[in-house]
C-alpha positions in Angstrom: -15.9 9.2 12.3 -14.5 8.7 15.7 -11.4 6.5 16.3 -13.2 3.7 18.2 -15.9 3.5 15.6 -13.4 3.5 12.8 -11.5 0.7 14.5 -14.7 -1.4 14.7 -15.9 -0.7 11.1 -12.4 -0.9 9.5 -10.3 -3.6 11.2 -7.4 -2.8 8.7 -7.3 0.8 10.0 -7.3 -0.5 13.6 -4.4 -2.8 12.9 -2.4 0.1 11.4 -3.2 2.3 14.3 -2.1 -0.3 16.9 1.0 -1.1 14.9 1.9 2.6 14.7 1.3 3.1 18.4 3.4 0.1 19.3 6.2 1.3 17.0 6.2 4.6 18.7 6.4 2.9 22.1 9.3 0.7 20.9 11.2 3.7 19.5 10.7 5.5 22.8 12.2 2.5 24.6 9.0 1.4 26.3 10.0 -2.3 26.0 13.7 -2.0 26.7 15.7 -2.2 29.9 14.5 1.2 31.1 10.8 0.4 30.5 8.1 1.4 33.0 7.0 -2.1 33.9 3.6 -0.9 35.2 2.7 0.8 31.9 3.9 -2.1 29.9 2.0 -4.5 32.1 -1.2 -2.4 31.6 -0.6 -2.3 27.9 -0.1 -6.1 27.8 -3.3 -6.6 29.8 -5.3 -4.4 27.4 -3.9 -6.3 24.4 -4.6 -9.7 26.1 -8.2 -8.5 26.9 -8.6 -7.9 23.1 -7.5 -11.5 22.4 -3.9 -10.8 21.4 -0.5 -11.2 22.9 2.4 -8.8 23.2 5.9 -10.1 22.7 8.8 -9.0 25.0 9.9 -6.5 22.4 6.4 -5.0 22.0 5.1 -6.7 18.9 1.5 -8.0 18.5 1.2 -11.8 18.3 -1.5 -14.3 18.3 -2.6 -15.3 21.8 -2.8 -18.9 22.7 -2.9 -22.0 20.5 -5.8 -23.7 18.8 -6.2 -27.2 20.3 -7.7 -29.0 17.3 -8.0 -32.2 19.3 -10.6 -30.7 21.6 -13.1 -30.6 18.6 -16.7 -29.6 18.9 -18.3 -26.3 18.4 -15.9 -24.5 20.8 -12.9 -25.3 18.5 -14.9 -24.1 15.5 -15.7 -20.8 17.2 -12.2 -20.3 18.4 -10.8 -20.9 14.9 -13.3 -18.5 13.3 -12.4 -15.8 15.8 -8.7 -16.3 15.0 -9.4 -15.8 11.3 -11.4 -12.6 12.0 -8.5 -11.1 14.0 -6.0 -11.7 11.2 -7.8 -10.2 8.2 -4.6 -8.4 7.1 -2.1 -11.3 7.5 -2.3 -13.5 4.4 0.0 -16.2 5.8 -2.1 -16.4 9.0 -5.3 -16.5 7.0 -4.0 -19.4 4.8 -2.8 -21.4 7.8 -6.0 -20.6 9.7 -8.2 -21.6 6.8 -6.4 -25.0 6.7 -6.9 -25.4 10.4 -10.5 -24.4 10.1 -11.1 -27.1 7.4 -9.5 -29.7 9.7 -11.7 -28.6 12.6 -14.8 -28.7 10.5 -13.9 -32.1 9.1 -13.4 -33.4 12.7 -16.6 -31.8 13.8 -18.6 -33.5 11.0 -17.0 -36.9 11.6 -17.5 -36.6 15.4 -21.1 -35.7 14.9 -21.6 -38.7 12.6 -19.7 -41.0 15.0 -17.0 -41.7 12.4 -14.0 -39.8 13.8 -10.9 -42.0 13.5 -8.3 -42.0 16.2 -5.5 -41.1 13.7 -5.9 -39.6 10.3 -4.0 -37.0 8.3 -5.6 -33.8 7.0 -6.5 -35.2 3.5 -8.0 -38.3 5.0 -10.1 -36.3 7.5 -11.4 -34.0 4.7 -12.2 -37.0 2.4 -14.0 -38.9 5.2 -16.0 -35.8 6.1 -17.3 -35.5 2.5 -18.4 -39.1 2.6 
């Protein structure tokens, strides 16, 4: 199986591959004071294009923040995509699942015309079940 196909079919393998490549670049000093800024910029652009961020020391990080207050289908889609990108990170999945529940609750309440101005997570979930 070719590497691009493997990355698509097995995201866990793709994550390990990218982590390994970034580790090799960090060890070679690609992100230090003597880094080739153009190559690092190109790498950063490629990672950003894939929906991720690259820290100053060359570590993958989640790009952007979820704006739960925007609500609607766009917030749901954004949250689902974030979960899909983090299948190997249990902490990110748990946090993302909670955020997804909150977004879904807000979506349900907004569609029903019952979205309160202020409510905590538990209140939103309880109201959405009603």
